[in-house]
N, CA, C and O atoms as CSV, one atom per row, in Angstrom:
chain,resi,resn,atom,element,x,y,z
A,1,MET,N,N,-17.743,2.573,-120.263
A,1,MET,CA,C,-17.570,2.263,-121.649
A,1,MET,C,C,-16.469,1.260,-121.838
A,1,MET,O,O,-15.485,1.255,-121.099
A,2,ASP,N,N,-16.628,0.432,-122.803
A,2,ASP,CA,C,-15.573,-0.457,-123.237
A,2,ASP,C,C,-15.702,-0.829,-124.637
A,2,ASP,O,O,-16.810,-0.772,-125.169
A,3,ILE,N,N,-14.645,-1.216,-125.302
A,3,ILE,CA,C,-14.693,-1.628,-126.693
A,3,ILE,C,C,-15.020,-3.117,-126.675
A,3,ILE,O,O,-14.388,-3.904,-125.971
A,4,ARG,N,N,-16.015,-3.478,-127.462
A,4,ARG,CA,C,-16.512,-4.871,-127.481
A,4,ARG,C,C,-15.934,-5.664,-128.668
A,4,ARG,O,O,-15.716,-6.872,-128.574
A,5,ARG,N,N,-15.697,-4.968,-129.770
A,5,ARG,CA,C,-15.187,-5.692,-130.972
A,5,ARG,C,C,-14.498,-4.694,-131.898
A,5,ARG,O,O,-14.936,-3.554,-132.051
A,6,ILE,N,N,-13.396,-5.159,-132.517
A,6,ILE,CA,C,-12.723,-4.390,-133.558
A,6,ILE,C,C,-12.890,-5.212,-134.825
A,6,ILE,O,O,-12.613,-6.412,-134.832
A,7,VAL,N,N,-13.340,-4.574,-135.891
A,7,VAL,CA,C,-13.410,-5.260,-137.182
A,7,VAL,C,C,-12.380,-4.685,-138.090
A,7,VAL,O,O,-12.287,-3.469,-138.253
A,8,LEU,N,N,-11.597,-5.555,-138.687
A,8,LEU,CA,C,-10.511,-5.159,-139.568
A,8,LEU,C,C,-10.834,-5.703,-140.967
A,8,LEU,O,O,-10.829,-6.915,-141.183
A,9,ALA,N,N,-11.114,-4.798,-141.910
A,9,ALA,CA,C,-11.353,-5.216,-143.290
A,9,ALA,C,C,-9.999,-5.349,-143.977
A,9,ALA,O,O,-9.193,-4.419,-143.944
A,10,VAL,N,N,-9.748,-6.488,-144.595
A,10,VAL,CA,C,-8.442,-6.734,-145.192
A,10,VAL,C,C,-8.581,-7.294,-146.608
A,10,VAL,O,O,-9.596,-7.874,-146.994
A,11,ASP,N,N,-7.498,-7.082,-147.353
A,11,ASP,CA,C,-7.424,-7.627,-148.733
A,11,ASP,C,C,-6.871,-9.017,-148.816
A,11,ASP,O,O,-7.332,-9.840,-149.607
A,12,ASP,N,N,-5.862,-9.284,-147.979
A,12,ASP,CA,C,-5.171,-10.591,-148.020
A,12,ASP,C,C,-5.391,-11.275,-146.666
A,12,ASP,O,O,-4.600,-11.164,-145.729
A,13,VAL,N,N,-6.544,-12.004,-146.630
A,13,VAL,CA,C,-6.953,-12.659,-145.366
A,13,VAL,C,C,-5.880,-13.562,-144.779
A,13,VAL,O,O,-5.551,-13.403,-143.604
A,14,PRO,N,N,-5.308,-14.517,-145.543
A,14,PRO,CA,C,-4.310,-15.420,-144.973
A,14,PRO,C,C,-3.121,-14.696,-144.386
A,14,PRO,O,O,-2.664,-15.040,-143.295
A,15,ALA,N,N,-2.598,-13.675,-145.104
A,15,ALA,CA,C,-1.427,-12.969,-144.610
A,15,ALA,C,C,-1.740,-12.183,-143.341
A,15,ALA,O,O,-0.921,-12.125,-142.424
A,16,MET,N,N,-2.923,-11.579,-143.290
A,16,MET,CA,C,-3.271,-10.797,-142.121
A,16,MET,C,C,-3.581,-11.692,-140.927
A,16,MET,O,O,-3.246,-11.331,-139.799
A,17,VAL,N,N,-4.210,-12.848,-141.139
A,17,VAL,CA,C,-4.480,-13.802,-140.016
A,17,VAL,C,C,-3.075,-14.210,-139.479
A,17,VAL,O,O,-2.830,-14.132,-138.275
A,18,ALA,N,N,-2.182,-14.633,-140.358
A,18,ALA,CA,C,-0.847,-15.110,-139.928
A,18,ALA,C,C,-0.161,-14.008,-139.139
A,18,ALA,O,O,0.427,-14.293,-138.096
A,19,PHE,N,N,-0.213,-12.736,-139.602
A,19,PHE,CA,C,0.452,-11.595,-138.890
A,19,PHE,C,C,-0.107,-11.373,-137.541
A,19,PHE,O,O,0.644,-11.282,-136.570
A,20,TYR,N,N,-1.408,-11.281,-137.432
A,20,TYR,CA,C,-2.047,-11.010,-136.095
A,20,TYR,C,C,-1.936,-12.153,-135.162
A,20,TYR,O,O,-1.852,-11.955,-133.950
A,21,ASP,N,N,-1.931,-13.376,-135.691
A,21,ASP,CA,C,-1.682,-14.505,-134.783
A,21,ASP,C,C,-0.249,-14.536,-134.235
A,21,ASP,O,O,-0.028,-14.794,-133.052
A,22,ALA,N,N,0.747,-14.261,-135.150
A,22,ALA,CA,C,2.126,-14.304,-134.745
A,22,ALA,C,C,2.539,-13.132,-133.850
A,22,ALA,O,O,3.224,-13.321,-132.844
A,23,VAL,N,N,2.117,-11.917,-134.226
A,23,VAL,CA,C,2.554,-10.784,-133.431
A,23,VAL,C,C,1.798,-10.546,-132.148
A,23,VAL,O,O,2.372,-10.206,-131.114
A,24,PHE,N,N,0.449,-10.739,-132.242
A,24,PHE,CA,C,-0.427,-10.377,-131.038
A,24,PHE,C,C,-1.131,-11.600,-130.473
A,24,PHE,O,O,-2.029,-11.446,-129.645
A,25,GLU,N,N,-0.749,-12.850,-130.898
A,25,GLU,CA,C,-1.367,-14.069,-130.392
A,25,GLU,C,C,-2.852,-13.941,-130.327
A,25,GLU,O,O,-3.456,-14.199,-129.286
A,26,CYS,N,N,-3.464,-13.541,-131.434
A,26,CYS,CA,C,-4.921,-13.378,-131.490
A,26,CYS,C,C,-5.727,-14.654,-131.564
A,26,CYS,O,O,-6.932,-14.644,-131.313
A,27,GLU,N,N,-5.070,-15.766,-131.910
A,27,GLU,CA,C,-5.722,-17.043,-132.020
A,27,GLU,C,C,-6.984,-16.956,-132.876
A,27,GLU,O,O,-8.083,-17.332,-132.470
A,28,LEU,N,N,-6.758,-16.431,-134.097
A,28,LEU,CA,C,-7.901,-16.264,-135.050
A,28,LEU,C,C,-8.317,-17.552,-135.631
A,28,LEU,O,O,-7.478,-18.340,-136.065
A,29,ASP,N,N,-9.583,-17.796,-135.655
A,29,ASP,CA,C,-10.155,-19.046,-136.204
A,29,ASP,C,C,-11.201,-18.633,-137.245
A,29,ASP,O,O,-11.902,-17.635,-137.079
A,30,ALA,N,N,-11.291,-19.421,-138.316
A,30,ALA,CA,C,-12.393,-19.183,-139.310
A,30,ALA,C,C,-13.688,-19.395,-138.637
A,30,ALA,O,O,-13.822,-20.276,-137.788
A,31,ILE,N,N,-14.678,-18.581,-139.007
A,31,ILE,CA,C,-16.026,-18.788,-138.427
A,31,ILE,C,C,-17.045,-19.163,-139.489
A,31,ILE,O,O,-16.832,-18.916,-140.676
A,32,ASP,N,N,-18.099,-19.732,-139.085
A,32,ASP,CA,C,-19.162,-20.122,-140.012
A,32,ASP,C,C,-19.733,-18.880,-140.672
A,32,ASP,O,O,-19.772,-17.832,-140.027
A,33,GLY,N,N,-20.167,-18.934,-141.886
A,33,GLY,CA,C,-20.729,-17.810,-142.587
A,33,GLY,C,C,-19.921,-17.535,-143.845
A,33,GLY,O,O,-19.344,-18.452,-144.430
A,34,PRO,N,N,-19.878,-16.269,-144.264
A,34,PRO,CA,C,-19.188,-15.999,-145.517
A,34,PRO,C,C,-17.685,-16.366,-145.438
A,34,PRO,O,O,-17.063,-16.234,-144.384
A,35,ASP,N,N,-17.142,-16.808,-146.519
A,35,ASP,CA,C,-15.730,-17.192,-146.562
A,35,ASP,C,C,-14.830,-16.067,-146.140
A,35,ASP,O,O,-15.071,-14.918,-146.509
A,36,GLY,N,N,-13.801,-16.359,-145.379
A,36,GLY,CA,C,-12.763,-15.438,-145.023
A,36,GLY,C,C,-12.895,-14.761,-143.674
A,36,GLY,O,O,-11.951,-14.118,-143.213
A,37,PHE,N,N,-14.039,-14.892,-143.034
A,37,PHE,CA,C,-14.168,-14.250,-141.697
A,37,PHE,C,C,-13.409,-15.088,-140.684
A,37,PHE,O,O,-13.435,-16.318,-140.712
A,38,HIS,N,N,-12.719,-14.365,-139.771
A,38,HIS,CA,C,-11.960,-14.984,-138.705
A,38,HIS,C,C,-12.213,-14.177,-137.455
A,38,HIS,O,O,-12.369,-12.957,-137.492
A,39,ARG,N,N,-12.249,-14.906,-136.328
A,39,ARG,CA,C,-12.508,-14.240,-135.015
A,39,ARG,C,C,-11.428,-14.644,-134.039
A,39,ARG,O,O,-10.980,-15.791,-134.041
A,40,GLY,N,N,-11.011,-13.722,-133.213
A,40,GLY,CA,C,-9.998,-14.017,-132.216
A,40,GLY,C,C,-10.054,-12.918,-131.172
A,40,GLY,O,O,-11.077,-12.249,-131.028
A,41,THR,N,N,-8.951,-12.723,-130.433
A,41,THR,CA,C,-8.877,-11.668,-129.422
A,41,THR,C,C,-7.610,-10.837,-129.634
A,41,THR,O,O,-6.503,-11.365,-129.742
A,42,PHE,N,N,-7.810,-9.526,-129.688
A,42,PHE,CA,C,-6.714,-8.626,-129.901
A,42,PHE,C,C,-6.548,-7.717,-128.679
A,42,PHE,O,O,-7.356,-6.812,-128.472
A,43,CYS,N,N,-5.516,-7.946,-127.874
A,43,CYS,CA,C,-5.308,-7.165,-126.661
A,43,CYS,C,C,-6.524,-7.128,-125.730
A,43,CYS,O,O,-6.850,-6.099,-125.139
A,44,GLY,N,N,-7.185,-8.291,-125.621
A,44,GLY,CA,C,-8.345,-8.412,-124.711
A,44,GLY,C,C,-9.639,-8.023,-125.308
A,44,GLY,O,O,-10.656,-8.029,-124.613
A,45,THR,N,N,-9.663,-7.683,-126.561
A,45,THR,CA,C,-10.932,-7.292,-127.261
A,45,THR,C,C,-11.166,-8.214,-128.447
A,45,THR,O,O,-10.218,-8.594,-129.135
A,46,GLU,N,N,-12.385,-8.566,-128.685
A,46,GLU,CA,C,-12.719,-9.449,-129.824
A,46,GLU,C,C,-12.266,-8.749,-131.149
A,46,GLU,O,O,-12.525,-7.568,-131.379
A,47,LEU,N,N,-11.578,-9.554,-131.995
A,47,LEU,CA,C,-11.150,-9.043,-133.262
A,47,LEU,C,C,-11.867,-9.869,-134.364
A,47,LEU,O,O,-11.844,-11.099,-134.324
A,48,LEU,N,N,-12.489,-9.203,-135.324
A,48,LEU,CA,C,-13.097,-9.900,-136.390
A,48,LEU,C,C,-12.368,-9.438,-137.701
A,48,LEU,O,O,-12.343,-8.250,-138.024
A,49,ILE,N,N,-11.814,-10.364,-138.392
A,49,ILE,CA,C,-11.179,-10.081,-139.683
A,49,ILE,C,C,-12.228,-10.374,-140.757
A,49,ILE,O,O,-12.818,-11.453,-140.812
A,50,CYS,N,N,-12.429,-9.387,-141.589
A,50,CYS,CA,C,-13.475,-9.466,-142.626
A,50,CYS,C,C,-12.846,-9.207,-143.975
A,50,CYS,O,O,-12.110,-8.229,-144.105
A,51,PRO,N,N,-13.089,-10.029,-144.998
A,51,PRO,CA,C,-12.514,-9.740,-146.321
A,51,PRO,C,C,-13.071,-8.368,-146.782
A,51,PRO,O,O,-14.262,-8.081,-146.654
A,52,ASN,N,N,-12.145,-7.531,-147.326
A,52,ASN,CA,C,-12.559,-6.250,-147.831
A,52,ASN,C,C,-13.507,-6.368,-149.019
A,52,ASN,O,O,-14.278,-5.450,-149.298
A,53,SER,N,N,-13.449,-7.481,-149.704
A,53,SER,CA,C,-14.394,-7.655,-150.858
A,53,SER,C,C,-15.821,-7.681,-150.383
A,53,SER,O,O,-16.728,-7.369,-151.154
A,54,ILE,N,N,-16.057,-8.053,-149.098
A,54,ILE,CA,C,-17.406,-8.009,-148.508
A,54,ILE,C,C,-17.648,-6.606,-147.857
A,54,ILE,O,O,-18.697,-5.984,-148.026
A,55,ALA,N,N,-16.625,-6.163,-147.117
A,55,ALA,CA,C,-16.821,-4.895,-146.374
A,55,ALA,C,C,-16.868,-3.691,-147.278
A,55,ALA,O,O,-17.597,-2.744,-146.984
A,56,GLY,N,N,-16.116,-3.681,-148.380
A,56,GLY,CA,C,-16.162,-2.593,-149.328
A,56,GLY,C,C,-15.519,-1.320,-148.787
A,56,GLY,O,O,-15.910,-0.222,-149.186
A,57,VAL,N,N,-14.558,-1.438,-147.900
A,57,VAL,CA,C,-13.864,-0.224,-147.349
A,57,VAL,C,C,-12.939,0.359,-148.395
A,57,VAL,O,O,-12.164,-0.368,-149.016
A,58,ASP,N,N,-13.010,1.658,-148.595
A,58,ASP,CA,C,-12.140,2.313,-149.562
A,58,ASP,C,C,-11.317,3.365,-148.772
A,58,ASP,O,O,-11.545,4.568,-148.891
A,59,ALA,N,N,-10.370,2.876,-147.978
A,59,ALA,CA,C,-9.500,3.766,-147.210
A,59,ALA,C,C,-8.126,3.675,-147.772
A,59,ALA,O,O,-7.645,2.584,-148.080
A,60,ARG,N,N,-7.476,4.811,-147.913
A,60,ARG,CA,C,-6.100,4.819,-148.472
A,60,ARG,C,C,-5.084,4.565,-147.323
A,60,ARG,O,O,-3.975,4.102,-147.590
A,61,GLN,N,N,-5.437,4.854,-146.088
A,61,GLN,CA,C,-4.610,4.663,-144.971
A,61,GLN,C,C,-5.501,4.569,-143.716
A,61,GLN,O,O,-6.564,5.188,-143.681
A,62,ASN,N,N,-5.097,3.822,-142.710
A,62,ASN,CA,C,-5.907,3.731,-141.521
A,62,ASN,C,C,-6.197,5.051,-140.903
A,62,ASN,O,O,-5.440,6.008,-141.072
A,63,ARG,N,N,-7.290,5.119,-140.183
A,63,ARG,CA,C,-7.667,6.386,-139.550
A,63,ARG,C,C,-7.619,6.209,-137.992
A,63,ARG,O,O,-8.243,6.966,-137.248
A,64,HIS,N,N,-6.913,5.260,-137.574
A,64,HIS,CA,C,-6.715,5.006,-136.122
A,64,HIS,C,C,-5.261,4.636,-135.900
A,64,HIS,O,O,-4.522,4.359,-136.844
A,65,GLN,N,N,-4.865,4.637,-134.641
A,65,GLN,CA,C,-3.576,4.109,-134.271
A,65,GLN,C,C,-3.664,3.700,-132.798
A,65,GLN,O,O,-4.017,4.516,-131.946
A,66,PHE,N,N,-3.352,2.476,-132.509
A,66,PHE,CA,C,-3.352,1.965,-131.196
A,66,PHE,C,C,-1.869,1.951,-130.661
A,66,PHE,O,O,-0.936,1.655,-131.407
A,67,ARG,N,N,-1.700,2.271,-129.390
A,67,ARG,CA,C,-0.445,2.179,-128.747
A,67,ARG,C,C,-0.619,0.954,-127.788
A,67,ARG,O,O,-1.471,0.936,-126.900
A,68,ILE,N,N,0.269,-0.085,-128.041
A,68,ILE,CA,C,0.189,-1.386,-127.375
A,68,ILE,C,C,1.390,-1.614,-126.528
A,68,ILE,O,O,2.519,-1.574,-127.017
A,69,ALA,N,N,1.165,-1.860,-125.222
A,69,ALA,CA,C,2.247,-2.170,-124.307
A,69,ALA,C,C,2.571,-3.640,-124.455
A,69,ALA,O,O,1.674,-4.482,-124.402
A,70,VAL,N,N,3.839,-3.959,-124.640
A,70,VAL,CA,C,4.304,-5.353,-124.710
A,70,VAL,C,C,5.414,-5.616,-123.713
A,70,VAL,O,O,6.199,-4.722,-123.395
A,71,SER,N,N,5.478,-6.827,-123.226
A,71,SER,CA,C,6.529,-7.134,-122.238
A,71,SER,C,C,7.859,-7.319,-122.849
A,71,SER,O,O,8.856,-7.077,-122.169
A,72,ASP,N,N,7.973,-7.734,-124.099
A,72,ASP,CA,C,9.239,-7.927,-124.764
A,72,ASP,C,C,9.245,-7.251,-126.113
A,72,ASP,O,O,8.817,-7.824,-127.115
A,73,LEU,N,N,9.737,-6.023,-126.128
A,73,LEU,CA,C,9.739,-5.247,-127.373
A,73,LEU,C,C,10.589,-5.894,-128.486
A,73,LEU,O,O,10.207,-5.877,-129.656
A,74,VAL,N,N,11.736,-6.458,-128.106
A,74,VAL,CA,C,12.630,-7.073,-129.110
A,74,VAL,C,C,11.918,-8.311,-129.765
A,74,VAL,O,O,11.974,-8.488,-130.982
A,75,GLU,N,N,11.287,-9.108,-128.974
A,75,GLU,CA,C,10.602,-10.322,-129.446
A,75,GLU,C,C,9.433,-9.924,-130.301
A,75,GLU,O,O,9.236,-10.513,-131.364
A,76,THR,N,N,8.636,-8.943,-129.886
A,76,THR,CA,C,7.462,-8.521,-130.646
A,76,THR,C,C,7.877,-7.952,-131.985
A,76,THR,O,O,7.235,-8.247,-132.993
A,77,LEU,N,N,8.940,-7.137,-132.033
A,77,LEU,CA,C,9.402,-6.571,-133.297
A,77,LEU,C,C,9.984,-7.651,-134.206
A,77,LEU,O,O,9.905,-7.534,-135.429
A,78,ALA,N,N,10.553,-8.677,-133.638
A,78,ALA,CA,C,11.020,-9.807,-134.484
A,78,ALA,C,C,9.839,-10.458,-135.194
A,78,ALA,O,O,9.942,-10.800,-136.372
A,79,ALA,N,N,8.711,-10.637,-134.488
A,79,ALA,CA,C,7.510,-11.210,-135.033
A,79,ALA,C,C,6.983,-10.255,-136.142
A,79,ALA,O,O,6.597,-10.714,-137.217
A,80,VAL,N,N,6.969,-8.950,-135.879
A,80,VAL,CA,C,6.516,-7.990,-136.906
A,80,VAL,C,C,7.363,-8.167,-138.138
A,80,VAL,O,O,6.811,-8.287,-139.231
A,81,ASP,N,N,8.702,-8.189,-138.020
A,81,ASP,CA,C,9.599,-8.321,-139.182
A,81,ASP,C,C,9.356,-9.609,-139.920
A,81,ASP,O,O,9.314,-9.625,-141.151
A,82,ALA,N,N,9.192,-10.715,-139.172
A,82,ALA,CA,C,9.104,-12.018,-139.789
A,82,ALA,C,C,7.766,-12.280,-140.476
A,82,ALA,O,O,7.667,-13.232,-141.250
A,83,HIS,N,N,6.736,-11.478,-140.226
A,83,HIS,CA,C,5.427,-11.779,-140.748
A,83,HIS,C,C,4.918,-10.618,-141.656
A,83,HIS,O,O,3.708,-10.430,-141.786
A,84,GLY,N,N,5.800,-9.879,-142.251
A,84,GLY,CA,C,5.334,-8.907,-143.305
A,84,GLY,C,C,5.115,-7.503,-142.796
A,84,GLY,O,O,4.740,-6.633,-143.582
A,85,GLY,N,N,5.334,-7.233,-141.503
A,85,GLY,CA,C,5.215,-5.848,-141.055
A,85,GLY,C,C,6.424,-5.077,-141.370
A,85,GLY,O,O,7.435,-5.647,-141.782
A,86,ARG,N,N,6.365,-3.754,-141.187
A,86,ARG,CA,C,7.576,-2.923,-141.454
A,86,ARG,C,C,7.587,-1.832,-140.307
A,86,ARG,O,O,6.566,-1.297,-139.876
A,87,ARG,N,N,8.797,-1.586,-139.894
A,87,ARG,CA,C,9.041,-0.594,-138.863
A,87,ARG,C,C,9.030,0.817,-139.445
A,87,ARG,O,O,9.425,1.003,-140.596
A,88,LEU,N,N,8.601,1.780,-138.705
A,88,LEU,CA,C,8.518,3.133,-139.138
A,88,LEU,C,C,9.394,4.024,-138.210
A,88,LEU,O,O,9.238,3.954,-136.991
A,89,GLY,N,N,10.253,4.807,-138.727
A,89,GLY,CA,C,11.063,5.758,-137.849
A,89,GLY,C,C,12.109,5.029,-137.131
A,89,GLY,O,O,12.621,4.002,-137.577
A,90,GLU,N,N,12.443,5.605,-135.938
A,90,GLU,CA,C,13.465,5.061,-135.047
A,90,GLU,C,C,13.107,3.674,-134.604
A,90,GLU,O,O,12.023,3.467,-134.059
A,91,THR,N,N,13.999,2.689,-134.823
A,91,THR,CA,C,13.510,1.268,-134.496
A,91,THR,C,C,14.433,0.497,-133.625
A,91,THR,O,O,14.337,-0.731,-133.620
A,92,ASP,N,N,15.314,1.093,-132.892
A,92,ASP,CA,C,16.192,0.344,-132.046
A,92,ASP,C,C,15.488,0.024,-130.691
A,92,ASP,O,O,15.405,0.893,-129.823
A,93,PRO,N,N,15.003,-1.185,-130.524
A,93,PRO,CA,C,14.229,-1.488,-129.294
A,93,PRO,C,C,15.079,-1.497,-128.010
A,93,PRO,O,O,14.535,-1.671,-126.920
A,94,ILE,N,N,16.386,-1.316,-128.124
A,94,ILE,CA,C,17.217,-1.227,-126.968
A,94,ILE,C,C,17.247,0.191,-126.403
A,94,ILE,O,O,17.262,0.400,-125.190
A,95,THR,N,N,17.256,1.198,-127.358
A,95,THR,CA,C,17.389,2.599,-126.893
A,95,THR,C,C,16.104,3.374,-127.001
A,95,THR,O,O,16.034,4.488,-126.482
A,96,VAL,N,N,15.096,2.859,-127.636
A,96,VAL,CA,C,13.833,3.568,-127.851
A,96,VAL,C,C,12.730,2.835,-127.102
A,96,VAL,O,O,12.665,1.608,-127.169
A,97,ASP,N,N,11.862,3.547,-126.392
A,97,ASP,CA,C,10.736,2.877,-125.703
A,97,ASP,C,C,9.458,2.794,-126.468
A,97,ASP,O,O,8.565,2.041,-126.080
A,98,VAL,N,N,9.326,3.533,-127.537
A,98,VAL,CA,C,8.101,3.525,-128.366
A,98,VAL,C,C,8.531,3.345,-129.813
A,98,VAL,O,O,9.345,4.117,-130.320
A,99,ILE,N,N,7.986,2.326,-130.485
A,99,ILE,CA,C,8.373,2.040,-131.893
A,99,ILE,C,C,7.072,1.878,-132.678
A,99,ILE,O,O,6.184,1.105,-132.317
A,100,ALA,N,N,7.003,2.654,-133.784
A,100,ALA,CA,C,5.895,2.548,-134.689
A,100,ALA,C,C,6.169,1.486,-135.752
A,100,ALA,O,O,7.314,1.272,-136.150
A,101,PHE,N,N,5.101,0.824,-136.205
A,101,PHE,CA,C,5.179,-0.138,-137.289
A,101,PHE,C,C,3.847,-0.203,-138.085
A,101,PHE,O,O,2.810,0.298,-137.649
A,102,ALA,N,N,3.928,-0.824,-139.232
A,102,ALA,CA,C,2.747,-1.022,-140.047
A,102,ALA,C,C,2.563,-2.493,-140.243
A,102,ALA,O,O,3.545,-3.225,-140.367
A,103,ASP,N,N,1.304,-2.966,-140.276
A,103,ASP,CA,C,0.986,-4.371,-140.576
A,103,ASP,C,C,1.209,-4.571,-142.054
A,103,ASP,O,O,1.584,-3.624,-142.744
A,104,PRO,N,N,0.987,-5.797,-142.580
A,104,PRO,CA,C,1.230,-6.048,-144.015
A,104,PRO,C,C,0.407,-5.137,-144.956
A,104,PRO,O,O,0.820,-4.850,-146.080
A,105,GLU,N,N,-0.763,-4.694,-144.466
A,105,GLU,CA,C,-1.594,-3.859,-145.362
A,105,GLU,C,C,-1.548,-2.345,-145.030
A,105,GLU,O,O,-2.364,-1.565,-145.521
A,106,GLY,N,N,-0.555,-1.949,-144.170
A,106,GLY,CA,C,-0.303,-0.558,-143.902
A,106,GLY,C,C,-0.987,0.056,-142.670
A,106,GLY,O,O,-0.788,1.241,-142.400
A,107,ASN,N,N,-1.757,-0.685,-141.946
A,107,ASN,CA,C,-2.299,-0.164,-140.690
A,107,ASN,C,C,-1.244,0.029,-139.671
A,107,ASN,O,O,-0.461,-0.879,-139.396
A,108,THR,N,N,-1.202,1.259,-139.070
A,108,THR,CA,C,-0.067,1.604,-138.212
A,108,THR,C,C,-0.442,1.433,-136.727
A,108,THR,O,O,-1.594,1.587,-136.323
A,109,TYR,N,N,0.609,1.103,-135.933
A,109,TYR,CA,C,0.525,0.879,-134.490
A,109,TYR,C,C,1.745,1.429,-133.856
A,109,TYR,O,O,2.735,1.710,-134.532
A,110,GLU,N,N,1.696,1.593,-132.546
A,110,GLU,CA,C,2.924,1.871,-131.780
A,110,GLU,C,C,3.038,0.823,-130.730
A,110,GLU,O,O,2.055,0.465,-130.083
A,111,LEU,N,N,4.261,0.313,-130.550
A,111,LEU,CA,C,4.565,-0.570,-129.474
A,111,LEU,C,C,5.312,0.186,-128.397
A,111,LEU,O,O,6.202,0.972,-128.722
A,112,VAL,N,N,4.995,-0.013,-127.142
A,112,VAL,CA,C,5.681,0.629,-126.058
A,112,VAL,C,C,6.045,-0.466,-125.055
A,112,VAL,O,O,5.315,-1.432,-124.834
A,113,ARG,N,N,7.220,-0.252,-124.466
A,113,ARG,CA,C,7.711,-1.207,-123.455
A,113,ARG,C,C,6.765,-1.135,-122.252
A,113,ARG,O,O,6.444,-0.057,-121.753
A,114,ALA,N,N,6.333,-2.309,-121.806
A,114,ALA,CA,C,5.392,-2.379,-120.683
A,114,ALA,C,C,6.177,-2.194,-119.352
A,114,ALA,O,O,5.581,-2.217,-118.275
C-alpha cells in the first residue's frame, strides 16, 4: 500500500498555497479546470489543493495529523512562523525534538528532527 494523493480543501487558496510552498517546498501550480485547484508534491506524495467552496467540507478541525521528519527544525519553524502558521505547545527547537504546529487554517502537524 501507498498513499497516492492527499486532497486538502481550503478556504484561502492563495495563503495556503504560499504556506505549503514555503514550508514544505510543494511547488504547487495552478491546474486546468475549476479555478483555485493547485497540484504539487507534499513529502513525496501528490498534493491537490481544492477550494472548499467546491469541496463543501464542513470540518471544525482536521481529523488527521502527520508527523514529518525535517533536516533543519529551526529553518522549517521559521518558515511556519513567516507564512501564517502557529506553534502549539513547547516550541524550542533547540531542546525539543518534536514540535506541533497548525497551518493558517488550523490543520495540525508535528515536526520531528530527522
